[in-house]
N, C-alpha and C positions, 0 to 999 in steps of 0.2 A: 507457540509460534514465536518467530523471531522477526523483529523489525530493525534493520541496520545493526545487527549483531546483538540487540538487546531482547531478552526473553520477555514475552507479554502473555497475559492470560486472556483467552477469549470468553466472552459472556454469551454463549449460545451461537446460533447460526448468524453469521454476519457477512455482508457483502464487502468487497474491497472498497467501494466508495464510502460505505458507512464507517469502516475501520479507519480510513484515511481522515475522514471528518472528525472522528473521535480523537484521533491523535493530533489534530490541529494543522494538518497539511492543507495548503491552498492548491486545489486540484489543477488550476490553470498554470501552475508554475513547477510541476513535478513530472518525473518519469518514474515508472514502477517496474521492477523486475520481480517476478514471482517464480521461485524455484529455478532461477537461471534463464527465464524467458521474459522478454519485454511484454507487458500487457498494454494493448491499445486503450486509450482513454474511453473509447466507445464501449468497451467491455467491462469497465469498472463495476457498474451496477449489477451485471450478470455473472460476475466472478465471485464465488464464495470461498472463504478462507477456512482452513482447518488447523488444528493444533500442530500438525507436522510441517506446515508451510514456513518458508523463509522468504521474507520480503526485503528488498533493497529499494529505498526511496531516495531519489536524487532531486534536490531543489535547485532551480535555476535562479540566479541572482543577476539582475541587470545593473548596469553601471557604465561609467565611461570616463 
């Protein structure tokens, strides 16, 4: 699988929310695209990732 253009190995069946936590993303400050489709935050726990998937994760940064 690929996250933001970087190849990653999956360790068994993993949900999107588990994968994002393992990678150190703060769920409240990101948006996720899975294979070209935006994934609603409410669906992270019910969305399972496979070796063929491509994720793009965008982090929002506040400031002023």
